[in-house]
N, C-alpha and C positions, 0 to 999 in steps of 0.2 A: 467854308460849310462840310467840303470832301475830305478836308484834312480832319474833321470833327468827327467824322462819320467812320474813318481812318481810326482815327486813334480809338475811336469806343470799341470797333473791331476787333481793333489790336488788343484792346483791354478785355475786350470780354475774349476774346483767344486767351490770353495768359492768366486769365480766371477762369479758363477751364482748361486748360492747361494743370492749375495747380491745383484745382479738384479730382482730376485727373490724376495727379500723383500723391496728393492726399488719400484719394482711395485705394490707391496701388500699395501704397503704404499700410495702410489700416487692413487692407486684404492681404497682405504679407505678413502683419503682425498675429491677426488673427489664424490665419492655416500654420505658422509659428507656433503659436499656444492653443492648437490644436495638436499640433506632433507632440509636444510637450506633454500633453495630457494625457493622449492617447500612449507615448511612453511609460508614462507613471501608470497608468490604469492597466500597461501589460507587465509591468513591474511588479504591482500589486498580485495579479490573477497567477504569473509566477510563483512568487510567493507562498500566496494561497495553495497552488498546488504542489508545491513542494512541502509545505506541512501538510499537506493531506496526505501526500504518496509516505511522509513517513509516519504517518497515523498508523496509515493502513499496514506498511512493513512493519511496525511494533505488533499490530492488534494480528497481522499472521506469524509472528515470530511467537507471539503468546498462543494462540492457539494449535501451533503447531508442538510448543511445550506443552502443552495442557495434555493435545492429543497423544504424545510419546510417552506423558506422566500414565495417561487412561491405559493403554496399551502393555507398557510396563508392569499396571497392576493386573490385567488381563492374564501377561505370560504368569507373571506369579502364582494367580491361582493356579493355571493350569499346571503349574510346576507343581504346585501343592498338590492338587488330586493326580497327577500322574506318581511322585514320589508317595501318597497314600495306597495308590492302587498297588503301587509295588512291595508296599510294606503287607498289605492286604497278602496278595500272591505269594511273597515271601513266607509268611510263617503259615499261610494253607500249605506249601511244600514242605515246612518243617514239617510240620504238624505229619503228614504225610507221608514223608521220611523217618520219622520217628515212630508211626504207625507199622508200617512195613519195616522198621529194623528190630520191632519188641515183637513183631510175626516172626523174623526170621530166628528169633533171640530163641522165641518161643521153641519153636518147632527144632531150632537146633538142639536146646534141651529136652526134647523127648527121645 
């Protein structure tokens, strides 16, 4: 009878050890799967972040080019206005000089 109880106890301990080993193996598998999934999710997030960064860089470059073009157009308009103003002033000065020259010549004839 004691032998049977010892055999039952040993069988129960062996079964408990097997259950514990199976549980440990299952836990390690779950942890390994979780690590793999986390690694995959991190890689996906990094890829999305890289794509977004490239999109933002491209947008910033496009915005910069557009702003440079706008500023170039503004500068060109200002240069045109300055040229017109210069030409107007030059024409005015030349006319005044012509009038003064005509006056001097008229006085010289008298």
